C-alpha distance (Angstrom), angle and dihedral (degrees) to the residues before:
residue distance angle dihedral
M1 . . .
T2 3.81 . .
K3 3.77 128.6 .
P4 3.79 113.0 -111.7
S5 3.79 120.8 -119.7
A6 3.76 119.1 -99.4
Q7 3.79 111.6 -84.4
T8 3.81 90.8 -131.8
E9 3.75 124.7 26.2
P10 3.84 111.4 -116.5
A11 3.80 117.9 -123.2
R12 3.81 116.7 -107.2
A13 3.82 89.7 -116.5
E14 3.79 90.2 57.3
V15 3.78 92.1 50.3
D16 3.79 92.0 46.7
A17 3.82 89.7 54.5
L18 3.84 96.4 50.6
P19 3.81 112.3 120.7
G20 3.80 122.5 -135.5
A21 3.78 127.8 -2.5
T22 3.79 122.8 -10.2
L23 3.78 133.3 171.8
L24 3.81 113.4 -153.6
E25 3.75 112.2 -163.3
F26 3.83 118.8 -167.3
G27 3.78 120.5 -166.6
T28 3.81 143.5 95.0
S29 3.79 135.0 -96.7
W30 3.82 91.9 -117.5
C31 3.82 100.1 46.3
G32 3.80 111.9 112.8
H33 3.83 93.5 -149.5
C34 3.84 89.2 50.9
I35 3.80 93.0 50.3
A36 3.83 91.1 46.2
A37 3.84 91.2 51.9
Q38 3.82 95.2 51.7
P39 3.84 99.1 86.8
L40 3.82 91.0 47.9
I41 3.81 92.1 49.8
A42 3.78 93.6 44.5
E43 3.81 91.8 50.8
A44 3.77 93.0 48.4
L45 3.79 92.9 49.1
K46 3.84 90.7 55.0
S47 3.79 88.3 77.2
H48 3.85 91.1 51.6
P49 3.84 104.6 48.8
G50 3.78 95.9 161.8
L51 3.79 95.3 50.4
R52 3.80 116.7 116.5
H53 3.79 109.8 -122.3
I54 3.82 119.2 -170.0
K55 3.76 116.2 -173.8
V56 3.82 112.3 -161.0
E57 3.78 124.1 -163.3
D58 3.82 100.0 -135.7
G59 3.76 133.2 -162.7
S60 3.75 146.5 131.3
G61 3.80 112.2 -35.9
R62 3.81 94.9 14.5
P63 3.79 104.2 137.7
L64 3.85 99.4 -153.8
G65 3.81 94.2 54.8
R66 3.76 91.5 44.4
S67 3.84 91.7 50.1
Y68 3.85 88.2 57.6
R69 3.84 90.9 43.3
V70 3.82 92.6 -121.1
K71 3.80 110.1 -176.5
L72 3.82 105.1 161.4
W73 3.80 133.4 35.1
P74 2.84 134.6 -89.8
T75 3.77 98.7 30.7
L76 3.77 117.0 172.0
I77 3.78 117.9 -157.6
F78 3.81 115.2 -164.8
L79 3.82 111.3 -153.8
R80 3.80 132.3 -172.1
D81 3.82 113.0 -168.9
G82 3.81 90.2 -16.2
Q83 3.81 94.2 -52.9
E84 3.81 122.6 115.8
Q85 3.78 110.9 -115.4
E86 3.78 101.2 166.6
R87 3.79 141.0 0.9
L88 3.79 130.5 -156.9
V89 3.79 123.0 -171.2
R90 3.79 118.5 -158.4
P91 3.82 92.8 -11.9
S92 3.78 117.0 -147.1
D93 3.81 102.1 154.5
A94 3.78 116.3 84.9
N95 3.81 91.4 -162.6
L96 3.79 93.4 56.1
L97 3.77 91.4 46.6
G98 3.78 90.9 50.2
Q99 3.80 92.7 49.3
A100 3.79 92.0 51.1
L101 3.82 91.4 50.0
R102 3.81 91.8 49.2
K103 3.83 89.5 50.9
I104 3.87 90.8 60.5
D105 3.81 96.7 31.2
P106 3.79 105.1 38.7
T107 3.81 93.0 160.7
N108 3.77 88.5 76.5
P109 3.82 108.7 61.1
L110 3.85 96.6 -176.6
């Protein structure tokens, strides 16, 4: 039902070098807001099947989340060629999520 978090957190330099569209999702498996957002995120991603989605288990002392100044979960960072284009914190609006995805993945107009 939900995509598991990456086994190892990628380094910021690796993320910055990613080509194309990437959704970075920061959160935890036990966070109520993260759990509640999963159906919305999964539904939105159906329209973007080729989009890279990296789910990162975040927490105190985790360098990737700190480098993006993540404060609340879930935080979604929408990247195009490693550059942040949009950010949604605790997403609850399908339209805003769809707009952010289209911004980084314009080849899919849905």
